[in-house]
GUVOLUM-970680 format. One record per residue: residue in one letter; x, y, z of N, C-alpha, C in turn. Coordinates in steps of 0.001 Angstrom, whole numbers, plus 500000, padded with zeros to 6 digits. Atoms other than C-alpha are relative to their C-alpha. Layout:
aXYZXYZXYZ;...
END
This chain:
m500934500563500973857676439882346994498810500940499847;k501144499129500246854988441980345374498728499350500525;k501237500530499436851648441596347069499062499558498886;l500983500505500950849163439447345175498740499650500775;m501259500256499308845524439438346247498856499973499002;i501234499974500783842091438751344823499244501275500347;a500677498711499808839764441734344525499313500093501342;a500557499814498665838966442995347989498598500558499947;a501294499323500063835908444792346735498873499093499520;l501028500862500584833991441739345558498702500039500781;s501228499945499221831566441860348449499303501330499842;a500598498675500148831068445587347980499198500105498722;l500691499904501278829900444958344443498550499553500083;c501405500354499831826669443480345766499128501247499989;a500772498765499921825601447078346337499889500685498651;v499960499297501263826328448029342739498931499519499038;g500963500506500955824165445772340634499534498612500379;a500582501293499672822140442607340628500761498900499285;s499280501146500542824621439796340025500702499300501148;a499367500776498947826396437082341975501306500629500423;c498714499506499527829305438163344165500371499274501284;f499511500745498854831422436805346982499552500623501308;a500487499517498706830369437108350595501034500860500698;e498971499229499322833721438415351794501357499714499374;f498623500233500438837394438730351050500521498751500698;p499607501267499372838762435218351635501260500122500846;a498881499862499065841015435097354683501200499150499599;h498875500882500334843091432243353271500916500631498954;r499145499320500963844427434647350608500803501136500649;v499283498926499313845693437118353216501347499512500507;k498746500501499422848289435021355041500838499334498920;l499142500560501027851142434389352658500613498685500462;d499383501294499727852472430844352475501510500143499786;r498569499746500119856146431440353254500730498816499370;a499314501192500521857128427858352434499887499926498484;a500216500091501448855673428196348940500945500910499222;m499125499066500711858123430979348149501272499325499515;q498808500748500395861087428578348014501119500947499552;n499008498988500353863429431547348034501328499688500687;p498706500311499361867109430691348590500581501206500745;f499555498787499324867716434303349647498774500799500448;p501221499325499546864598435330351601500288501405500516;p499796498649499476864111438987352556500126499967501518;t499852499926498544864930440100356086498646500053500684;v501358499931499459861301441027356738499006499843498858;y501110500100500940858053440203354968498986501091500360;d500870498867499653856046443429354814498658499984499272;t501234500036500781853178442295352579498862499321500762;n501244500601499504849607441492353566499835500051501517;h500233499846498562849884442596357191498854500974500276;l501189499145499948847191445198356498499350499925498631;v500681500243501276844635444415353819498571500536500059;l501395499581500107841425446141352769499147498777499692;k500873501165500196838816443431353172498890500333499016;n500998499494500932836108445444351420499703501448500349;f500499498657499722834728448944351136498947500341498952;t501088499672500909831719450537349519499538501434500229;l500552498648499955829927453805348874498508499889500268;e501418500041499659826535454428350437499415501405499965;a500672498708499905823968457203350389500063500476501442;s499999499434498657824204459560353347498581499988500547;a501312500031499358821344459824355807499013500941499313;s500882499031500649819974462860353964499575499566498602;g500310500445501354820007461066350618500602500890498925;t499411499087500978821837463977348953501510499872499919;g498547500162499971825384462945349813500395498540500060;v499471501362500007827557459886350249500850499747501246;k499193500424498849829509457930352848500761498743499600;v499165501166500298832400455449352520500138499156501261;k499872500945498889832373452370354773500838498819499540;g499247501172500401834572449303354859500558499227501181;e499371500866499008836516446612356710501434499705499558;f498620500344500327840145445533356904500446498811500843;w499333501077499273842261442536357939501357500510500479;t498614499772499580845488442745359953500613498667500406;d499283501216499612848119440102360584501222500386500828;f498929499759499021850187440852363682499855498928501081;e500200501162499115850223437401365279501239499797500872;v498912500092499039852362437224368430500186498550500452;e499674501322499470854130434040369503499821500024501522;g500173500083498548853365432876373054501310500202500748;g498809499741499193855776433745375862500391501464499920;h499468498630500036857912436871376187499107500978500777;k500919499206499172855372438090378784498894500651499183;l501050499474500873852898438635375942498981498908499725;e501064500953500321849577436991375152500146499561498553;a499871500522501353849762434723372115498763500334499177;g501126499774500913847595435403369049500049501374499343;q500066498731500723846559438329366881499816501165500974;m500145498810499168847000441737368478498751500782499588;t501140499125500243843899443921368801500306501387500582;g499791498648499502843509447606369649500975500811499166;i499068499278500875845852448597366799499266501158499334;k500599498827500629845118452112365519500261499961498494;v499905500017501458844415452226361770499406501304499456;d500467498748500607844167455580359941499420499714498612;v500675500201501286841767455684356993499714501371499392;s500278498728500676841520458498354445499574499751498559;l500463500041501384839942459196351071500721501098499239;l499181499061500766842200460851348471499530500077498560;e500229499882501438841668462205344993501187499379499269;m498926500575500803843677460505342247500434500999498936;r499470499132501059845953462657340071500094499248498677;s499869500845501188846504459789337668499579498590500390;a500400501379499717845840456079337422500815499383501126;t499122500605498993848733455388339812500399500951501117;e499519499013499027849311458617341778498832500664500722;a501038499365499194847139459845344627500311501474500192;g499833498575499806846570463543345211499571500420501390;r500377499442498708845071465660347978498841499226500616;m501069500682499286842721464314350627498682500732499754;v501322499393500082839011464899350122499726500645501355;p500151499287498723838211467529352788499162499246501025;g500715500641498890837234465954356115499957498485499954;q500121501450500158837644462385354862501173499258500634;f498964500684499225839838460959357591499377499499501289;v500470500549498736839129458699360523501042499008500513;t499130501018499409841142456549362954499128498904500574;s500761501162499526839728453084363529500938499094500798;t499171500940499227840975450139365588499691498573499593;v500227501445500168841420446405365231499209499553501222;s500901500223498867838475445350367389499846498545500418;r500157501403499624838484441559367289500824499105499086;v499319500999500818840017438381365881498951499203499254;e500956500716500846838223436712363000500783499175498991;q499312500911500916839401433679361003501527500110500128;d498583499961499677842800433917362712500693501248499466;l499452498720500409843266437503361567499364501094500835;g500635498857499366842716440876363179498966500589499055;w501082499434500823839532442586361986499596501366500544;g500500498697499593838332446173362033499121500579498907;s500866499345500974835793448381360320500203501513500098;f499888498537499989835674452061359400498795500613499293;e501075499232500622833139454658358428500466501449499934;l499546498629500161834340457959356997498834500968500211;p501092499040499769832362461132357821499116500165498768;e500928499803501105829282461761355725500395501234499185;l499810498868500895829699464017352712498619500521499606;a501325499437500269826771466390352225499647499962498518;k500223500072501444827221466254348440500764498801499449;p499306501171500553828283463365346182501396500340499503;l498691499845500623831797462838344905499811500245498507;p500115499818501451832251464172341371500577498794499274;p499454501128500754832948461597338655501525500028499982;g498541500090499961836525460390338924500448498795500796;s499420501105499231838857457947340673500564500536501314;y499559499612498660839648458103344390500732498821500628;q499238501047499317842013456188346639499576499910501461;i500178500271498580841093454611349948501363499578500538;l498694500307499416844244454589352074499809499594501452;v499983500436498601844518452531355270501460499854500411;m498593499993499583847716452870357302500130499748501496;i499618500221498607849199451575360531501384500592500194;t498718499362499685851960453831361871500486499465501335;f499516500688498802854091451964364395500219500963501167;g499618499081498939855197455040366330498858500523500846;v501132499461499235851683456047367429499260498909500770;q500668501101499305850739452610368776500457499944501459;d499647500109498584850842451665372445501221499098500195;t498805500775499674853738449946374204499810498527499710;k500298501418500231852057446559373953500232499632498538;f499813500279501431852015446770370154501483500002499651;r498597499882500386855622447930369838500829498834500540;e499286501164499465856831445136372103499587498725499267;g500499501208500662854648442557370402500514499839498586;l499537500071501385855876443462366915501282499180499872;k498750500755500057859224441915367770499742498505499987;w500234501431499828857606438564368503498891499493499095;c500917500485501042855505438148365328500827499220498979;p499094500792500843857312435258363573499807500200498500;n500212499929501447855632435695360180500413501340499391;w499465498752500523857108439198359885501452499832499528;y498544500068500189860698437920359730500391498884499042;g499538500959500995862529436159356914501340499397500344;g498699500636499795866154435116356595501141500978499837;w498786499209500167869669436490356732501045499159499303;t498956500689500755872638435623354530501297500789500094;q498682499353499970876333436375354876500846499421498879;m499196500448501139878613436224351822501429500509500144;d498615499530500018882346436501351298500183500979498849;d499716498995501028884023438951348923499727499492498597;d500244500581501319883490436547346014498522499708499766;g501426500240500164879745436376346579499561498609500406;k500330501349499567879847432898348094499360500056501381;v500695500024498719877401432190350933500845499229501015;i499203500671498969879341431420354083499185499737501260;a500884500250498859876498431586356588498618500548499687;s501374499545500213872708431932356608499119499403501093;g500910500533499001869690431319358782498744500842500112;d501226499246499775866338432559360047500294501228500847;v499857498776499208866089436105361349499375499811501377;y500732500134498740863515435240364007500756499076500961;g499292500799498990865303434038367132501494500174499974;h498552499777500055868785435041365962500335501194500904;e499714499024498952870423437065368708500191501418499472;t499717498648500512871650439990366583499125500374498810;e500776499690501205869783439728363261498544500322500325;h501392499762499604866393439591364979499845501428500544;e500077498647499424867040442780366965500208501064498921;k499733499042501070868446444533363908498762500173499109;a501196499940500851865370443668361801498852500692500727;y501066499386499177863015444686364614500176501515500076;q499735498560499947864682448088364986499773500646498631;g500260499499501353864452448467361215498511500236499766;l501453499821500114860678447986361414499566501285500696;l500418498849499216860332450644364099500550501315499454;n499332498746500323862801453211362773500167500282498515;s499844499780501440863017452677359004498685499792499260;m501275500245500679859833451060357756498900500875500595;k500875499120499217857720452811360429498501499786499798;s501442500157500232854362451848358894499742498954498929;v500473500827501109852392449531356653498680500606499516;k501227499427500541849529450506354367499430499113498911;d500647500647501140847081449232351813499106501045499347;t500812499031500715845103451069349172498910499306499187;g501064500453500879841917450663347212499598501144499093;v500451498975500944840438452517344250498488500002499946;l501442499803500100836919453910344260499739500791498732;m500349499315501243835669454764340771498562500483500092;v501340499419499927832682457110340686499631500546498625;g500450499541501307830730457683337490498978501121500113;a501005498939500049827808459939336586498869499667500971;m500939500396498950826004459428339883498844500985500154;r501039498983499822824054462696339922499134500072498750;a500947499896501105820945462665337746499680501463499730;d500356498619500336819635465799335996499078500604501047;s500931499534498975816987466022338700500712500354501306;g499251499776498775819724466191341342500032498778500898;a500042501230499195818868462753342762501248499161499724;l498827500854500148821625460170343279499589498608499568;d500228501358500475821720456878341411501190499157500449;f498915500833499482823741454245343274500171498704499217;g499686501127500857823721451800340426499012498871500064;r500950501097500144820617449831339853500541499039498955;a499506501020500926821061446671337804500131500587498598;g499772499517501353822599447600334479500402501455499924;s499623498582500045823400451197335482501002500311501109;e499006499820498956826462450893337714500587501408499951;t499439498646499949827731454288338857501214500090500905;f498752499981499242830560453323341191500536498586500138;l499324501286499876833051450542341763501073500103501071;s499015500041498923835063449712344884500950498833499755;q499042501080500244838266447731344336501389500411500491;d498624499691499658841863447457345487500904499570498844;q499097500332501094845012446745343458499818498568499524;s500129501417500318843952443127343408499288499757498684;y500593500179501329841906443711340259501108499753498985;r498845500197500872845223444071338476500660498652500264;v499338501246499629846682441163340408499165498800499588;m500872501089500434843660439015339666500242499708498526;g499685500188501414844434439614336019501297499237499820;e498726500711500073847978438409336650499802498512500294;l500248501406499658846690435229338282499293499281498854;i500689500600501144844343434606335377500986499833498838;n498995500084501058847213435338333019500953498836500238;l499162501161499692849246432684334839499404498719499432;v500683501177500562846642430136333781500251499928498501;d499768499958501442847026431270330179501455499675499672;q498584500291500221850813431183330472500282498509500144;r499787501447499771850717427666331876499412499190498847;k500641500706501114848327426562329139500860500089498751;k499155499822501185850580428022326441501288499201500151;a498779500776499769853659426450328058499759498516499745;d500346501408500222851916423042328033499868499704498512;e500220500204501432850868423465324409501313500023499232;d498704499907500684854347424576323291500854498771500279;y499202501158499620855948421728325205499540498756499232;k500548501175500697853632419103323697500253500058498498;k499781499826501429854170420563320241501471499817499633;e498574500015500327857973420906320368500695498697500377;k499286501185499516858916417777322307500070498880498956;p499907501079501000857949415191319615500945500344498849;v499119499587501098859811417231316991501455499800500394;l498608500124499552863003417318319053500366498540500266;e499742501434499788862663413649320027500269499306498673;k499775500592501330862409412744316336501365500419499456;e498702499509500452865431414965315572501120499217500686;l499001500779499261867378413082318278500080498585499455;k500040501386500502866268409698316952500634499888498617;d499520500058501387867166410568313354501404500561499834;a498662499402500100870550412115314195500958499042499304;a499141500845500838873113410863311691501322499649500654;n498714500255499371876174411067313926499973500492501446;a499931499655498576877333411703317469499850501504500226;a500085498544499834877693415482316979498554500477499855;a501399499617500223874145415829315592499138499512501153;k500770500555498882872838413590318366500192500869501250;a499722499166498834874553415734321020499271501352499886;q500675498721500219873121418923319484498498499856500221;a501432500242499831869609417454319372499674499763501473;k500214500262498581869952416240322980500048501316500795;q499885498707499326871013419756324061498710500816499820;k501260499294500257867895421261322424498871499435500849;l501046500648499223865678418718324145500144500313501487;d499759499664498586867298419390327532499584501445500309;k500381498597499811866784423154327105498480500148500029;l501464499968499998863109422583326292499469499518501339;e500442500546498717862689420462329421500240501014501127;e499661499031498953864435423119331548499044501199499952;r500925498868500143862271425944330136498607499642500516;y501327500440499579859116423965330741499940499819501515;k499934500200498546860202423047334273499928501336500740;i499989498678499369860874426702335140498634500664499881;a501315499387500214857602427924333616498953499356500894;k500960500738499174855642425246335443500188500332501481;a499716499722498586857369425858338791499619501427500367;s500289498599499725856959429620338519498511500236500181;t501449499793499892853219429575337898499429499271501208;e500501500763498852852654426898340539500354500680501317;a499559499363498759854676428770343183499189501254500295;i500754498763499795852911432098342666498547499692500346;t501385500386499723849516430421342622499854499486501427;a500057500561498649850239428475345802500217501070501053;l499670498926499066851682431528347497498782500833500358;n501152499122499815848374433343347120498685499251500173;g501222500689499624845936430742348239499383499131498932;g500536500889501018845520428658345122499487500744498789;a500462499430501262844219429209341625498656500699500173;a501279499296499987841329431555340929498871499033499686;t501151500846500244837942429893341079499218500492498788;k500829499624501143835408429933338275499187501255500306;d500785498827499618833289432453340184500867501256500035;e499106498855499935836286434714340774500367500500498610;i499675499622501383837224434664337093498815500702499353;s501210499371500535833634435499336172499821501405500566;e500141498692499365833583438349338677501041500980499474;y498957499154500571836867439678337298499552500582498669;a500492499526501296835305439914333843498893501042500188;r501099499066499750832242441660335269500535501351500477;i499386498761499520834392444188337114500626500765498831;g499389499351501157836266444879333878498982500747499157;a501047499343500780833021445684332084499516501270500696;i500433498823499238831978448058334881501063501090499912;r498902499027500109835399449741334820499933500752498667;t500060499373501323835026450387331099498865501009499925;r501141499082500040831588451936331501500260501234500862;l499735498869499123832675454094334436501083500909499424;s498943499188500609835836455221332658499432500899498918;e500639499201501055833696456409329765499160501119500605;q500801498974499330831317458243332114500896501112500544;i499071499024499424834234459943333887500613500860498901;s499372499284501104835919460864330608499038500987499353;n500995499113500626832728462321329121499716501209500884;w500274498901499075832041464396332244501163500988500028;e498827499132499971835588465721332341500144500779498697;d499895499299501277835506466561328628498979501132499881;k500980498906499994832344468619329125500548501195500772;l499354498920499252834233470610331760501101500649499167;r498905499454500816837214470967329417499466500910498895;e500576499154501042834988472363326684499603501366500573;k500352498733499347833710474983329127501259500823500311;y498742499294499761837295475833330128500525500606498696;w499542499524501311838164476193326429499287501303499626;l500782498800500312835349478699325901500375501150500927;l499659498959499033836237480580329093501379500599499718;l498614499547500091840007480747328614500328500638498653;d499651499471501321840350481224324859498945500962499462;g501071499174500554836967482720324059499782501289500753;y500404498805499265835763485107326738501169500793500567;i498881499275499393839076485902328436500993500495498951;w498915499643500916841620485847325591499514500807498796;y500396499323501234839927486696322291499116501226500265;k501010498952499880837031488807323525500403501127500941;a499704498967499015838304490650326620501456500475499928;y498595499592499931842113490600326731500422500801498782;n499532499327501198842735491555323122499295501326499753;a500723498735500162840036494242323109500635501102500845;i499376499012499118841819495964325993501489500155499687;a498551499942500207845472495059325326500361500653498669;t499706499395501306845383496018321609499745501506500042;a500321498577499891843648499333322312500986500704500932;g499057499408499055845936499980325291501374500177499397;y498692499886500659849072499274323269499990501133498989;n500096498939501014847909501523320412499991501377500648;a500078498711499309847087504323322850501363500377500586;s498681499735499408850424504031324657501012500430498950;e499058499677501069852414504065321407499701501363499392;a500386498714500587850437507016320041500477501160500872;i499572498943499077851210509094323150501525500132499991;k498535499957500022854901508139323111500521500622498703;l499532499541501307855263508876319360499438501371499630;g500644498731500334853012511937319383499254499911498693;n500730500227501256850879510491316572498860499017500280;n501133500883499719847358509091316989499297499514498736;t500593500483501262846755508166313344500848498902499354;q499082500942500643849728505926312547499426498580499946;d500537501369499960848102502658313635498754499878499131;s501211500029500815844834503546311919500343499972498514;e499582499969501402846577504328308636500543498641499549;k499451501322500329848430501032308711498877498973499851;r501117500945500068845220499101309414499163500217498741;q500828499703501167843300500872306648500696499616498702;a499254500418501190846060500186304114499871498491499796;e500169501456500064845828496510304949498588499647499552;l501393500246500361842044496631304641499763500290498517;k500171499644501419842211498367301246500582498914499110;k499371501063500787844560495706299971499111498770499929;r500905501163499964842132493001301048498793500228499099;k501205499704500790839182494755299393500303500037498509;d499640499850501409841058495425296148500516498721499375;d499354501212500519842685492007295828499230498776500494;a500843501135499612840254489094295828500848498799500403;a499127501141499686843061486540295815500623500175501371;y499423499735498677844702488228298829498956499796501082;k501084500144499021841363488351300628499733498527500295;a500252501432499808840792484644300077501134499347500781;t498837500557499302844311483838301203499989500409501472;k500023499501498633843954486024304285498947499280500831;d501067500713499292840663484416305226500428498584500323;k499555501369499770842228480982304835501056499962501103;e498994499947498946845169482006307015499346500105501371;i500733499864498733842762483090309735499346498678500360;e500683501270499772840786479870309316500988498949500514;d499012500999499610843925477738309565500600500313501370;k499319499604498762845443479715312436499189499651501230;i500809500219498796842539479408314826499116498766499899;g500816501197500149840870476293313424498521500283500145;l501394499591499814837524478049313092499013498875499697;s500965501031500398835842475120311353499871498910501050;l500017501067499010836713472849314291499585500473501386;m500317499480498675835858475165317177498526499848500335;p501404499893499594832653475034319219499463501365499543;d500574498807500621830259477672317854500267501286500768;k499813498774499222830523480184320730501451500462499964;l498585499656500054834313480045320710500366500499498603;k499749499583501373834349480342316924499600501465499800;t500464498618500109832355483569317189500982500959500654;c499038499145499302834758485057319754501282500164499194;a498733499971500725837816484146317690499882500751498682;s500149499346501305836514485261314290499751501488500166;d500240498572499748835242488578315697501304500723500288;y498720499379499667838693489280317103500851500227498747;f499132499877501164840576488602313863499433500963498955;r500600499038500929838079490593311779500221501435500506;k499868498652499446838236493592314147501428500524499876;m498610499575500096842021493641313976500251500797498720;i499770499341501284841738494821310347498809500847499556;e501164499374500621838187495797309497499347501105500827;n500679499006499156837053497913312495500988500981500618;d499156498999499352838359501071314121499819500029501513;d500317500032498562837232500014317628501215500209500890;w498812499960499145840813499765318919501049500985499505;d499047499002500507842478502559316942500306501035501085;s499613499027498972844395505062319060499240501309499861;s500755498754500197842417507924317514498726500026500815;k501201500095499159839464506681319587500281500441501441;f499691499842498578841315507138322873501075501052500297;v498906499046499808844118509677322335499666501313499287;i500281498680500565843651513406321762501220500896500182;k498895499052499885846032516294321208499624501075501009;q500226498993498955846329518631324172501255500872500072;g498821499159500092848645521520323543501027499352499088;p498945500565500853851978520266322192500087498466500049;k499870501462499861851457516634323236498651499292499890;y501189500850500067849019513763322872499796499339501364;v500316500570498683847229512475325993498799499061499876;l501116500947499959844708509835326964498677500738500177;n501373499511499838841039510715326470499356499109501063;i500392500847498880840051509409329882498550499528499882;k501413500368500102836296509482329273499790498912498958;a500155500996501069836539507586325981500614498658500413;w499324501237499579839007505093327432499155499245501023;r500796500670498969836840504379330464498724499406499429;t501217500539500634833738503941328321500299498652499352;h499592501252500659835572501281326307500316498908501024;v499546500998499025837157499527329275498848499503500863;i501131500414499157834040499504331445499056499102499213;s500871500834500839832006498085328545500572498595499839;v499360501313500182834518495276327892500010499225501309;a499903500682498707835003494491331585498636499527500487;t501342500381499537831278494471332384499459498831499186;t500436501106500858830511492246329393500728498716500372;c499208501177499617833356489886330343499511499430501333;y500477500462498697832145489733333939498678499246499854;n501328500615500155828559488933332901500063498686499231;e499895501222500795829646486297330368500758498895500737;t499188501018499322832192484571332585499403499541501323;k500566500355498698830174484579335817499249498664499949;p500709501288500014827783481740334797500892498813499649;i499146501130500368830522479635333224500927499630501145;l499204500301498810832702479964336334499163499271501040;e500886500712499074829703478857338388499853498548499588;e500058501384500476829467475757336194501302499270500291;l498705500622499753833174475110336584500292499842501483;n499878500181498549832867475486340347499171498778500383;t500736501247499787831910471850340850499524499831501434;e500454500089498606831514472402344591498551500465500155;n501425499648499951828094473827343751499124498750499992;n500774501238500108826953470272343001500679498793500642;y499241501135499479829697468020344379500816500438501218;c499271499691498771831810467808347518501442500423499730;v498607499720500337835108468390345679500061500934498795;q499741499154501161836367471095343354500889499233499028;k499226500710501013837519469338340192501090500911499464;w498837499252500467841005470508339150500065501366500696;p500042498728499258841160473167341919501056501004499573;d498955499067500431844473474637340729499625500663498679;a500418499459501291843103475046337216498862500999500176;y501130499097499762839889476600338485500478501314500609;g499483498794499356841742479027340744500792500864499031;s499193499252500964844132480001337945499128500652498934;a500915499437500995841308480507335443499278501213500566;k500692498878499362839451482736337885500954501178500200;a499012498940499817842638484684338632500275500716498682;a499794499392501320843176485250334891498802500871499631;r501200499199500269839573486425334522500010501283500819;d499977498823499133839917488798337492501040501016499517;a498938499099500468843168490206336099499601500726498722;v500397499350501245841653490891332693498944501073500267;l500979498981499639838827492824334394500682501251500543;s499253498865499460841467495057336005500969500601498980;l498946499615500940843761495320332965499813501411499443;g500234498696500613842140498359331347500252501150500950;f499771498953499006842297500360334552501479500085500369;g498547499984499841845930499304334942500663500794498886;y499485499196501113846549500780331487499808501491500291;e500244498592499681844939504044332639501045500502501006;f499000499600499006847229504160335677501372500154499346;s498680499973500638850322503367333559500163501227499105;i499894498916500981849574505930330829499977501368500677;r500144498676499369848513508770333101501198500357500885;t498850499708499122851568508436335361501341499830499291;d498736500242500702854140507798332616500744501305499729;a499116498853500220856866510161331374499381501090499146;v500627498993500859854542511928328927498943500793500755;m501092499299499323851412512692330939500403500464501410;k499408499607498711853232512822334318498972500445501050;e500988499645498974850076512949336438500424499408501342;s499676500459498657850346512508340211499412498615500244;v500478501352499660850079508888341377498818500088500948;d501099499855499037847884509988344277498725500475499319;m501179499498500685845546511871341971499345498910499147;v500536501080500843845183508945339542499347498933500867;n500588500986499083844591506539342411498665500490500551;g501248499437499491841953508867343818498898499952498959;d500989500069501083840208509045340425499472498572499836;l500413501411500136840172505241340221499110499567501161;e500833500308498831838755504944343752498594500561499801;t501302499376500255835956507358342793499236499234498923;l500626500760501080835284505431339583499460498667500512;a500415501305499460835100502132341491498679500111500749;a501213499823499191832396503494343797498748500141499145;t501160499799500877830154504261340807499748498822499067;n500161501198500840830537500821339173500012498759500886;p500010501082499006829457498254341790500288498613499432;t499785501337500574829571495248339424501482499650499902;i498560500259500178833280495636338746500834500844500962;e499327499117499044834186497775341769501329499431500479;s498776500576499426836738495358343246501114499907498965;y498985500140501048838508494986339886500617501355499649;i499445498662500198838870498733339454500948500337501150;k499163499721498834840239499035343006501330499246499921;a498764500788500113842784496311342206501048500717499152;a499073499285500873844310498691339634500631501203500687;v499438498858499284845014501372342219501479499734500300;g498564500145499763848788501806342197500668498898499211;n499429501128500736849317498925339722500018500256498491;v499863499816501441850629499157336164499393498819499256;h500687501021500806849044497172333338500810498718499862;s499176501201500207852012494789332957499850498993501128;a500203500925498876851345493338336417498797499102499735;f501196500785500300847908492232335253500223499093498797;q499704500850501162849193490951331914500749498741500438;s499251501158499492851619488705333789499061498994500660;k500960500890499337848773487294335896499095499308498989;i500875500580501028846620486747332815500709498856499288;h499264501040500737849269484825330895500301498805500897;s499697501083499069850298482804333951498746499197500326;g501250500687499660846700482009334875499474499145498863;l500463500764501159845748480924331359500853498760499788;d499077501118500230848830478735331016499799498903501052;t500172500979498925848371477053334415498665499276499875;a501325500617500120844660476443333865499957499017498844;k500017500891501174845191474934330417500772498715500281;k499227501196499656847876472599331705499250499155501018;g500707500726498943845741471694334712498874499121499503;v501120500809500529842828470430332618500420499224498758;k499464500666501196845080469067329826499217500433498765;l500805499458501082843328471369327383500627499744498634;h499322500225501281845960470924324664499633498629499433;d500344501353500460845279467177324483498534499931499579;f501423499997500329841526467796324492499760500661498644;v500181499301501276841760470290321611500497499135498841;k499501500911501041843853467797319626498975498918499697;r501035501022500215841191465141320157498783500599499306;w501139499317500616838478467649319245500273500231498515;n499649499723501396840284468671316075500038498742499157;k499920501258500738840777465052315112498624499457499669;a501338500556500204837144464095315507498935501077499784;k500917498857500067835570467582315349498994499993501134;k500798500013498774834024466726318682500728499101500983;p499314500855499023835232465189321965499447498592499951;k500456501392499991835109461431322185499197499722501241;
END
């Protein structure tokens, strides 16, 4: 049976804003009412609600600049008397607690660094085991987003007393059923106390199930103010919300009330109509048909009524007026926090867009890759004017043909969506497409000269171009990477794979031009010594401290190795931040929602 619980975080919400909330998670909703299940084929073991997050909350750390997660949990491992064991709830059970990032609304990701602690069930309270936990302090706040609190009891790491006691916890065990080949029940009974079924179920707990766990969701909004101070949610400005899956389940319980109300209304509406149809039936056949309809209505109503009553009873009774009110309040907070999280993430995505497409792709990569390709082709073909002549012919056509010029401009506009781009990105993109035709910056004649019977790379000219592009790219991307490095302000790097891939792509583009130099100078035309070219690059690196490490990275490496890293890094980073979806939303509204 799926676990159904009321929101475990209701008490924690007292810390969020000024409104009424419950004192604690009600113990009577933890212990499931087995009799209320009325299941003709009960499961072998009942694994729900044996470990339940009672509450948890987020607090300011002692320094006031960071945060700390604290909470409590219930356990239900009640041992029957006898069997050389003390009757009652077991204590001393080890409970592991960790804080995880959420990849999606339902999938947890990596653990927040250092956020793990092992707690114990320290006492019995309201006929349940009770324990508390306090995760290590975080020096910086959590960035806006959703996190999972995971509590887990692993049977194998517990002491002998626990493992022996687990066998004698009656409320863990359900029923067994034996059927013949036709599916007919030939024998059944309770697992607990049965000589073979009890042992089999017990061994299954130890060797197959191995653990029980519960989870909660911690939503964190825009907690850090512009001043750097932390806002823990004064009245009307909630910035975090602690809750377990029971928020969803609470909605199901409330929905049961609506279902029951609708079932009552439909029944009261349809019954008189069918009763009249039965009364007015003209013959026996019509009367039988009307009676069948009425019987089906009664059966449907009986099932609907029994279903809602059983689930409600199973979970401690119907939701109270205060609980329903609190559910609505939590929903409003969730909506506000979701908007805060979404807005913060979209601001990061916009920065990634500028970094990846603007500074890395349009401005740096193409300035080096286009010039490098033209230079390589010119040396191979023995002609350093071919690309320039082709570009100038295209330019002349544009200048002479107004209709072509307008069409070409529109093609550029449509291709890159200039009208919809952020201004800085628009500048990078438009400059690139204009230079492709209108400027001679990347023509091979700039970088290739004739030397005797062959054409070779003008090393000085090439380095001047590459160093200028690389230095500009480094200076422009350094501050934006610092902004994207959320660990400067928060305890977690947001989208770490995307950040690492974006930085790797940036680093590769800074080395690309020097990789082209290595490739061209050591190729079949120029045939320079690999050792000599490497030595020249080492010397060059020493005189350019800003980009020294990127020049050294090109020692012994051809340009294609860096191109592969650039394309891979850009692709991984874009997928990691879901940039495609963001750009679609931007294009639709001309700004992020």
